LUMKE-148599 format. One record per residue: x, y, z of N, C-alpha, C in turn. Coordinates in steps of 0.001 Angstrom, whole numbers, plus 500000, padded with zeros to 6 digits. Example, Ala and Ser with C-alpha at 12.3 -4.5 7.8 and 13.67 -1.06 7.14 Angstrom:
2
513190494310507800512300495500507800513200496700507800512850497750507080513670498940507140512900500030507870
% end
This chain:
316
500820498792500000500000500000500000500848501249500000502009501190500718502883502357500757503424502662499384503812501604498626504321501813497278503248502379496372502008501897496549500898502403495745500679503879496036500776504262497322500612505661497688501680506531497072502927506042497084504031506795496485503817506951494984503370505876494333503104505938492897502012506959492578500987507007493419499909507980493216500430509411493328501309509649494295501877510985494466502703511390493242503475510455492718504302510738491539503421511035490327502364510228490129501481510447488989500723511766489113500345512120490341499655513398490554500587514561490228501855514439490623502830515494490334503101515591488835503128514438488164503319514449486705502123515101486004500925514770486473499715515343485874499661516851486086500057517311487273500063518745487553501023519480486626502185518863486359503152519477485447502628519472484012501989518362483639501439518267482284500362519322482055499547519569483077498494520583482965499069521980482744500297522186483205500952523490483039501780523545481759501732522477480967502425522479479681503886522073479735504317521444480831505712521019480943505923519678480248507194519321479943507481518039479283507009516845480108506971515684479467506376514490480070507073514070481359508402514122481410509141513653482579509422514794483555508441515659483701508525516784484625507414516633485661507696517040486892506774516837488007506630518143488785505419518456489200505162519710489896504602519432491283505286519972492294504848519845493687504955521218494348504325521353495492504365522609496238504880522342497636505857523130498079506427522952499412505481523511500468505632523117501738504744523612502792504723525127502920505833525788502574505853527257502672505316527943501426504828527147500462504155527715499305504997527904498063506197527380498044507052527494496861506689526413495848506467526826494614506237525865493539507571525242493151507598523925493060508826523215492718508583522361491480509297522661490417509212521903489170510428520984489109510187519675489194511273518692489185511368518086487782512524518262487156512762517689485827513529516384486023512879515260485726513527513957485817514262513656484524515551513391484612516365513283483399516961511893483230517256511568481973518097510418481642519466510999481321520498510526481992521786511211481958522484511172480598521954510476479632522605510408478320521649510822477207520595511543477547519553511861476567519617513319476128519622513534474814519551514897474283518208515529474635517164514698474734515842515217475092515870515831476496516639515231477399516735515771478749517367517158478743518385517342477927519030518657477805518027519690477311517269519325476286516255520243475743515164520528476765514702519486477469513657519671478489514113520641479575515352520486480019515890521350481071515980522794480581516516522978479403516679524334478866515326525009478655514368524286478104513049524872477856512314525179479153512445524284480148511756524495481427512277525753482115513576525933482151514150527113482798513781528378482039513787528304480717513413529477479921511951529850480132511091528850480273509658529098480448509330529601481851509979529009482863509642529291484270510251530585484797511466530917484329512253531983484964512259531786486480512817530663486960512709530316488382513510531237489292513185531177490579513919531916491594515284531287491833515363529969491735516616529237491920516524527918491156517697527367490814517775526081490120518688525158490930518190523970491271518997522972491964519363521871490979520634521447490998521080520363490129521724519259490955521668518056490441522162516869491152523674516738490982524389517731491490525845517705491523526298518117492922527560517825493236528149518249494499529399519078494190530054519595495225531236520433495016532322519703494238532489518405494496533545517648493825533275517486492335532021517614491925531667517428490508531215518722489833531401519864490503530911521107489923531670521503488655532849520885488437533570521141487196532787520725485965531817519820486140530984519380485021530161520520484440529937521561485238529107522676484779529690523339483546531008523378483467531657524072482349532007523155481182531641521878481280531960520946480197531112521226478961531664520967477769530847521108476551529736520081476545528597520439475939527430519556475944527475518501474843528409518620473914528401517732472746529657516884472632530479516868473679531727516102473585532030515439474917532310514149474883532571513375476094534054513174476285534526513386477511535920513134477866536010511723478435536769510819477792536814509424478258537318509326479697536763508367480436537212508116481813538506507328481798539224507364482904540445506571483020540088505085483018540838504272482276540551502831482282540924502215483625540259501129483965540546500427485219541679499437484972542919499919485037544067499046484861544991499151486079546044498383486059546938498312487226547531499673487557547993500409486549548636501697486783547679502681487453546442502739486972545478503687487542545046503283488953544923501981489194544589501519490544545698501908491519546973501706491112548092502062491978548162503579492186547804504356491149547805505815491286546763506257492316545597505612492303544556505915493290545060505612494701545717504478494872546212504094496198547309505050496662548196505475495742549267506403496125548718507762496547547582508154495981546975509431496365546256509334497711546245508157498295545630507988499597544113507887499550543547507599498366542095507517498242541546506169498691542439505201498859542014503912499401541094503143498463540416502148499043539560501287498248538302501989497769537857503054498483536709503809497969537095504529496685538372504919496559538848505510495309538852504497494177539195503249494508539129502172493512537686501953493081536759502051494034535330501934493712534926503021492721535361504260492957535052505361492038535634505089490658536890504639490620537532504329489342536760503250488596536326502201489313535615501095488660534259501544488136533524502363488909532223502859488448532383503780487247533421504625487266533670505531486132534007504731484878534836503704485048535205502867483902533989502132483357533114501642484260531909500944483822530978501891483081530816503125483602529969504114482929530511504428481545531831504588481447532452504893480151532251503741479178532337502507479672532112501346478820530677501323478305529721501654479195528320501709478785528118502786477719528737503955477918528612505038476944529154504623475579530243503866475581530803503382474319529846502408473636529221501541474444528273500587473868527039501287473326526649502393473973525503503166473496525863504063472317527180504169472038527676504996470931527246506451471090527418506957472305527039508330472607528282509162472873528310510370472299529448511258472479529213512287473574527940512541473933527664513533474966528112513007476326528598513883477187529046513435478507527869513053479385527997512027480245526913511712481181526707512878482138525446513221482378525166514359483247525228515693482545525213515677481201525306516942480470524082517827480717522963517234481166521782518050481456522010518969482648522914518560483565523220519428484700524019520647484241524948520414483316525690521538482740524743522459481979523798521877481234522833522685480479521975523517481422521555522921482543520732523645483513521508524798484135522745524516484554523562525552485192523852526690484222524174526334482984524489527373481998523268528213481661522099527571481563520863528313481283520517529242482446520719528782483681520420529606484854521400530767484973522684530480484805523691531523484931523515532613483876523078532227482685522856533219481627521739534189481986520847533771482894519721534618483308519924535205484709521093534987485282521373535507486612520631534790487721520267533521487491519516532738488479520497531932489321520369531955490655521271531174491511521185529677491211522342529009491240522421527569491025522856526904492331522105525899492766522391525185494006522883523783493652524020523383494238524523522020494081523888521168495177522940520305494790522081519661495777522441518252496174523461517652495537523757516251495835524784516130496953524807514958497573525777514685498630527168514538498031528175514854498836529564514687498420529793513294497842530437513252496674530719511966496037531600511104496932532588511720497582533487510960498454532715510326499608531764511050500185530970510513501282530123509339500800529476509504499640528649508424499098529476507167498847530653507323498235531490506167497927531998505488499194532404506274500173532924505682501409531822504977502192530628505602502243529522504945502947529109503668502212529146503713500876528809502516500098529839501418500317531122501801500288532192500812500431532145500158501810531901500974502837531871500440504196530626499593504455529614499743503628528407498928503811528625497485503375529687497240502592529959495896502073530910495130502992530713493829503039531692492980503712532933492888502830534020492385503404535245492292502608535076491348501419534394490242501627534182489332500503533299489967499440532295490726499873531436491416498915532214492469498127533206493088498752534015494077498041534796493429496900535339492248497182536061491523496134535089491087495038533935490563495439532914490162494464532452491346493626532324492511494266531852493712493574532812494098492447534098494190492759535071494570491732535106493537490614534991492274490967534951491216489957533714491373489065532565491692489676531326491849488923531421493005487939532083494097488347532279495245487453533000494795486184534061494016486378534850493546485230534026492626484346533234491736484960532372490830484184531368491626483358530720492617483985529706493420483297530304494142482093531547494615482237532162495385481160532552494518479968532520493202480130532846492306479018531617491679478381530425492064478844529203491508478277528783492283477037528169491598476100527636492219474893526159492555475098525714493642474520524324494075474651523597493965473321522297493715473408521474493696472201521074495128471848520652495333470612520203496651470178518992497109470993518117496155471344516928496500472140517326497029473518518315496378474150518791496847475445519390498241475342520117498489474284520751499794474081519702500883473952518662500632473168517618501645472983516851501902474277516619500850475078515923501027476355516738501900477302518046501670477356518899502424478265518980503897477880518846504194476599518901505589476161517741506405476716516664505733477104515478506435477607515431506463479138516420505869479802516385505748481254517382506698481907517255506819483232518280507458484044519409506437484133520367506533483199521353505478483004522142505164484262522731506195484882523563505957486051522759505335487183521547505849487393520724505321488484520328503877488209520055503531486939519706502157486595520884501218486853522101501688486519523290500879486773523482500646488267523329501723489042523493501601490485522399500734491100521182500862490563520076500054491058520341498574490814520885498245489628521189496854489316522269496321490249523282497155490527524326496733491453523759496532492853522835497426493237522231497318494566521395496050494695520814495570493578520051494324493617520983493136493849522181493191493274523144492118493463523849492214494814523982493457495310524611493699496605523644494559497425522662493945498098521587494685498764522058495759499740523230495571500342523708496566501294524029497904500622524214497905499313524504499152498598523255500014498430522086499412498557520844500132498282520667501342499192521002501189500478520804502290501425521709503488501122523045503329501033523890504507500797523798505079499391523541504244498388523574504732497019522215505229496544521143504617496993519813504985496501519016505754497561518686505085498659517780505666499653518342506927500305519597506878500736520193508044501392520269509241500464520601509004499222520712510128498273519333510690497926518316509852497876516949510361497695516599511333498825516909510911500057516585511747501221517424513019501230518668512901500837519556514075500809519063515097499782518733514632498586518254515526497527516916516156497907516052515376498523514777515927498971515006517034499992515953516830500911516241517818501953516791519113501326517767518986500423518359520193499828517364520902498909516483520134498281515460520760497437514477521553498292514083521000499422513198521724500337513883522976500894515160522871501231515893524033501712515980525113500636516125524701499386516157525655498283514805526340498131513726525590498351512384526181498310512226527231499415512767526960500604512722527933501692513492529202501313514667528996500729515479530134500279514722530951499233514067530274498293513336530966497229512183531791497784511500531254498817510368531985499397510821533248500117512055533233500641512588534444501274513104535433500233513703534908499176514289535768498142513209536415497285512136535683497048511057536183496187509723535788496831509224536579497778507993536206498498506780536018497587506750536741496472505622536614495551505906535537494513505140534464494564505199533362493593506621532799493413507252532379494487508580531759494352508482530434493609509499530125492820509496528896492021510914528358491928511055527066492132512346526392492058512268525303490992513314525190490196513447524069489268514519523138489810514167521867489994515126520864490428515426519908489285516695519729488965517104518845487867517823517644488476517155516488488461517687515270489080517447514085488155518203513012488375517984511791487616516582511257487851515975510729486798514598510259486879514418509211487979515447508412488239515353507382489261515200507924490669515573509181490893515444509782492223514059510385492468513300510600491416512045511346491545511057510715492534510765509403492447509794508838493398510212509018494851511491508790495152511960508924496519511872510353497036512053511332496154511957512740496541510506513127496782509640512775495849508244513214495920507498512536497068507842511287497351507116510518498365507078511232499717508182511881500094508238512544501409508459514048501287508163514608500114508518516013499865507869516963500868506641516719501220505895517655502071505978517344503560506665516270503930506778515933505352507850516803506010507792516975507349508791517814508030510219517320507781511154518269507679512544517916507452513131517241508693513925516196508444514574515458509522516057515850509530516393516861510329517764517366510339518733516365510964518273515573511907519144514561512507519576513540511453518623513083510654518951512124509595519871512759508559519582514011508179520402514711507185521840514841507676522023515238508924523373515399509460524089514063509594523331512987509790523946511669509905524453511168508567523664511338507509524037510763506212524981511648505401525258512848505876526145513734505123527611513533505476527911512669506450529286512420506875529571510924506851530860510592506974531280509187507029531592508841508476530875507896509066531149507532510464532495506827510583533168506963511720534449506255511893534231504754511878535146504008511283534973502547511234535151501925512607534382500867512842534517500132514102535797499302514059536574499350515137537851498639515185537899497691516380538397496500516136538691495584517229539739494596516715540681494168517572541742493255517111541193491974516491540169491382517123539611490136516612538971490342515255538214491471515126537560491736513853538579491970512754539646492697513068540683492951512067541339491649511621541613490751512580542221489472512241541309488660511327540017488629511649539062487893510823538969488494509432538968489831509379538871490497508078540063490147507199541269490249507757542454489966506953542510488498506541542004487615507397541940486202507028540996485992505852539823486659505916538861486554504823539407487165503547540103488284503686540689488928502500541657487983501813542529487354502599543519486445502027542845485271501327541839484691502002541151483545501411540388483942500157539672485076500231538894485527499083539773485912497917540880486590498223541781487014497155542385485817496447542742484781497215543362483595496627542441482902495636541139482907495905540193482186495049539649483042493901539600484372494089538954485231493098539947486010492241541139486305492781542090487156492071542483486583490715542589485259490641542951484633489372541905484941488303540623484856488708539560485181487747539595486620487311539837487531488266539927488956487924541092489192486972542236488582487243543420488753486416543157488279484985542491487137484854542209486629483506541246487529482761540240488040483465539297488969482833540012490220482350540915490749483176541670491942482793542540491669481565543143490479481511543955490130480363543117490017479094541916489440479224541005489337478077540596490706477563540454491673478500540053493022478115541244493898477736542464493315477736543678494062477403543915495231478348543604495029479621543849496083480609545197495914481305545864494791481094547131494527481767548240494382480734
% end
């Protein structure tokens, strides 16, 4: 029943946006303080998403625009919309470079996800950078003097919370699964379906299904974080423009249900402050000994498979 209720809220928000003449994947909600919020749900590799974002901002002339980026990714705002910069390949040299920079295994996780995304983009034969709709939104807002809010959680925090949610054996399985996925062939039908989806969110959702512990830090927590920052932006807009304040939020389509479901409920600052940081890891001599024992055993049985996969992909 809860899922049905959430679906009804999403459909009502879509219908409200449609009645106002907005694109199909746009949703309209109102915050408790009376700010109109137009949420544009995007597919991160779709030219239609770029057009939808640009047209929505031009039509609305919003008080503020929130985009699903964080400080670490704000450089994407200045990227060209028609040219993709390839990600670093997941090879031995790049893994060692990540470790030397002190980024640890969460840095390896970032490298593996970036490499997987780049592989997907190559299979889709797309030249536009993933997330180009965020750059389009920021550029459209800045051209009109509209404030731009970076509404997503720190990438480093998300990766570290995700990495710590996995057991050591799951971490080894995860990296192995990334390599397996990157060597699979896709059908034309699969490629066309992915072009219409929130690509990154779909990839993360699939990983979360295989590794259920990833679902909380990668999906649920980020939904709550984006909902919180979007509501805060609505509060800011109502103070900046008391008469008919309006906010445009540009987020991946996969985040929309989680945002809308609790959009009008009171903000939970305790939860927000908890999920915005990385808690210190629990330490105990016995646990450390068990972990290193599992690492050794898992590495001995799985590393050979990873090495062969890398050789097949010409990464070594």
